[in-house]
Backbone bond lengths (Angstrom), bond angles and torsions (degrees), N, CA, C in turn:
res aa  C-N    CA-C-N  psi(-1)  N-CA   C-N-CA  omega(-1)  CA-C   N-CA-C  phi
1 M - - - 1.466 - - 1.530 109.34 -
2 T 1.311 115.98 126.83 1.459 119.55 -179.58 1.517 110.09 -108.12
3 L 1.318 115.54 145.62 1.459 120.28 179.22 1.527 109.43 -102.86
4 S 1.344 115.71 42.11 1.461 119.32 -176.64 1.526 111.06 -69.57
5 S 1.326 117.00 -42.52 1.461 119.38 -178.72 1.527 110.11 -85.16
6 P 1.316 118.24 140.52 1.473 121.19 179.24 1.524 111.11 -59.44
7 N 1.337 115.55 -26.35 1.456 121.51 177.94 1.523 110.47 -58.81
8 M 1.324 115.84 -50.10 1.466 121.09 -177.96 1.524 110.75 -65.75
9 A 1.320 116.34 -38.56 1.465 119.95 -179.87 1.528 109.83 -62.68
10 T 1.323 116.47 -41.87 1.465 120.44 179.53 1.524 110.26 -64.36
11 L 1.322 116.03 -42.33 1.466 120.37 179.44 1.527 110.39 -62.48
12 A 1.318 115.85 -45.80 1.458 120.03 -178.46 1.528 109.94 -63.14
13 F 1.326 116.41 -41.26 1.467 120.30 -179.69 1.523 110.57 -64.70
14 A 1.338 116.49 -43.10 1.463 120.45 179.49 1.529 110.13 -63.03
15 A 1.328 116.57 -42.45 1.465 120.41 -179.74 1.530 109.70 -63.64
16 W 1.333 117.02 -40.22 1.463 121.02 179.90 1.522 110.69 -64.91
17 R 1.340 115.71 -41.77 1.462 119.74 179.35 1.533 110.13 -61.65
18 L 1.333 116.78 -46.25 1.468 121.19 -179.97 1.518 109.94 -61.23
19 F 1.336 115.54 -45.03 1.463 120.92 -178.93 1.525 110.64 -60.77
20 K 1.337 115.61 -45.72 1.457 119.66 -177.78 1.522 110.93 -67.07
21 E 1.338 117.03 -39.16 1.458 119.66 -179.70 1.525 110.70 -62.98
22 S 1.334 116.74 -43.38 1.464 119.67 -179.63 1.528 109.77 -66.93
23 L 1.344 116.70 -35.62 1.462 119.94 177.51 1.516 110.06 -62.83
24 D 1.344 115.84 -46.77 1.460 119.87 -179.47 1.522 110.38 -60.24
25 K 1.345 116.18 -42.15 1.458 119.85 -178.85 1.529 109.82 -61.89
26 D 1.335 116.24 -46.27 1.469 120.05 179.84 1.522 110.14 -61.19
27 F 1.345 116.27 -41.19 1.453 120.55 -177.97 1.526 110.38 -62.80
28 Y 1.327 116.57 -44.09 1.465 119.58 -179.12 1.516 110.77 -66.64
29 Q 1.344 117.16 -38.09 1.464 119.99 178.66 1.523 110.16 -64.08
30 I 1.329 116.20 -45.23 1.470 120.31 179.93 1.527 109.53 -63.40
31 Q 1.340 115.89 -44.55 1.454 120.78 -179.93 1.525 110.25 -61.18
32 G 1.341 116.23 -41.53 1.459 120.70 -178.91 1.524 111.74 -64.11
33 S 1.334 116.74 -47.05 1.464 119.62 -178.66 1.527 109.94 -67.00
34 F 1.334 116.28 -36.08 1.463 119.90 178.70 1.528 109.88 -65.51
35 G 1.341 115.87 -41.95 1.463 119.99 179.98 1.513 111.44 -63.79
36 S 1.332 117.40 -42.30 1.465 119.90 -178.94 1.526 109.88 -67.82
37 R 1.325 116.36 -33.74 1.460 119.87 178.38 1.528 109.86 -66.61
38 L 1.333 115.05 -41.30 1.462 119.60 179.79 1.523 110.34 -63.66
39 S 1.331 117.10 -44.97 1.463 119.99 -178.39 1.527 110.55 -66.90
40 A 1.331 116.89 -29.15 1.465 119.78 178.81 1.528 110.03 -70.63
41 M 1.326 116.63 -31.07 1.464 120.37 -178.88 1.529 111.30 -70.75
42 H 1.321 116.66 -34.27 1.464 119.71 -176.44 1.514 111.87 -80.83
């Protein structure tokens, strides 16, 4: 896949942004549940 056309570059950037946002959301959810589990143990 080549990013020669600005169209493709924009698409790839948008896809990366969406991917990263969902990753961050999952990470915060996992971190949150892990934190609550830890506090419940203490």
